[in-house]
C-alpha positions in Angstrom: 27.5 38.9 9.4 30.6 38.1 11.4 32.9 40.3 12.7 36.4 40.4 14.0 37.1 43.1 15.9 41.0 42.1 16.2 41.5 42.7 12.6 38.4 45.2 11.9 37.2 42.4 9.7 33.2 42.2 8.8 32.0 39.1 6.5 28.5 39.6 4.8 27.2 35.8 4.0 23.9 35.5 2.0 22.8 33.3 -0.6 20.5 33.8 -3.4 17.4 33.4 -3.2 16.6 31.2 -6.4 19.2 28.9 -4.7 17.6 28.9 -1.6 14.1 28.1 -3.1 15.5 25.3 -5.0 17.3 23.6 -2.3 14.2 23.9 -0.1 12.1 22.2 -3.0 14.9 19.9 -3.5 14.7 19.0 0.2 10.7 18.5 0.0 11.0 16.3 -3.3 13.5 13.7 -1.9 11.5 13.5 1.8 8.1 14.4 1.2 7.3 12.8 -1.6 8.3 9.2 -1.0 6.5 9.2 2.1 3.5 10.3 0.2 3.6 7.8 -2.4 4.4 4.9 0.0 1.2 6.0 1.8 -0.9 5.8 -1.0 0.4 2.5 -2.4 -0.2 0.8 0.8 -3.7 2.4 1.2 -4.5 0.9 -2.0 -2.9 -2.9 -0.9 -5.0 -2.7 2.5 -8.2 -1.6 -0.1 -7.4 -4.7 -1.9 -6.5 -7.0 1.0 -9.8 -6.3 2.5 -11.9 -6.4 -0.2 -10.4 -9.7 -0.8 -10.5 -10.7 2.8 -14.7 -10.0 2.8 -15.4 -11.8 -0.6 -16.6 -14.9 1.4 -18.6 -12.6 3.2 -20.3 -11.4 0.0 -20.8 -14.4 -1.9 -22.6 -15.8 1.8 -25.1 -13.1 1.4 -25.7 -13.0 -1.8 -26.5 -16.7 -1.4 -28.9 -15.8 1.5 -30.7 -13.3 -0.4 -31.2 -16.0 -3.0 -32.8 -18.0 -0.3 -36.2 -18.6 1.3 -36.9 -16.7 4.4 -37.7 -19.2 6.3 -35.4 -22.0 5.1 -33.6 -24.0 7.6 -31.5 -25.8 5.3 -27.7 -26.5 5.6 -25.9 -23.5 3.9 -22.3 -24.8 2.7 -22.0 -26.8 6.2 -22.8 -24.5 8.1 -26.1 -25.0 9.9 -28.6 -21.9 10.1 -31.5 -21.5 12.4 -32.8 -24.5 14.7 -30.8 -26.9 13.7 -27.8 -25.0 14.9 -29.6 -23.9 18.2 -30.1 -28.3 18.8 -26.9 -29.2 18.3 -25.6 -26.1 20.7 -28.2 -27.2 23.4 -27.6 -31.1 23.1 -24.1 -31.7 21.6 -22.1 -28.7 22.5 -18.6 -30.0 21.4 -19.8 -31.0 18.5 -21.0 -27.5 17.5 -17.4 -26.1 19.0 -15.6 -29.2 16.2 -17.9 -27.5 13.8 -16.7 -23.7 14.3 -13.1 -24.1 14.8 -10.6 -24.5 11.8 -10.3 -27.7 10.4 -6.2 -27.2 11.2 -7.0 -27.2 14.9 -5.8 -30.3 17.1 -7.4 -32.0 19.4 -6.0 -30.1 22.5 -7.8 -27.2 21.0 -11.3 -28.7 20.4 -11.0 -30.1 24.0 -10.1 -27.0 25.6 -12.7 -25.1 24.2 -15.3 -27.8 24.5 -14.5 -27.8 28.4 -14.7 -24.2 28.6 
């Protein structure tokens, strides 16, 4: 209620309840729903990316489950068991070269070999 005492006026201001609830519904629809929808899409994309990233590990686990328990044979170019230990003890640079990605250049290999 607004009052003007000089002119002795009173102004009553009000809104209908249905207009107010419609306005609140539209505000929620235009602010909350895009965030909820975006969060769901982002969660699905993260789920897919993690599944895609863990696929090689799943394949490796399946390969290991299919092998004999005491097998020390090479597994897709990675040495396992006693061969890995022997290479690490006698030739640390060669084991680091195996573990480094193929894109690593000579400076990275030298730095890691001397560390």
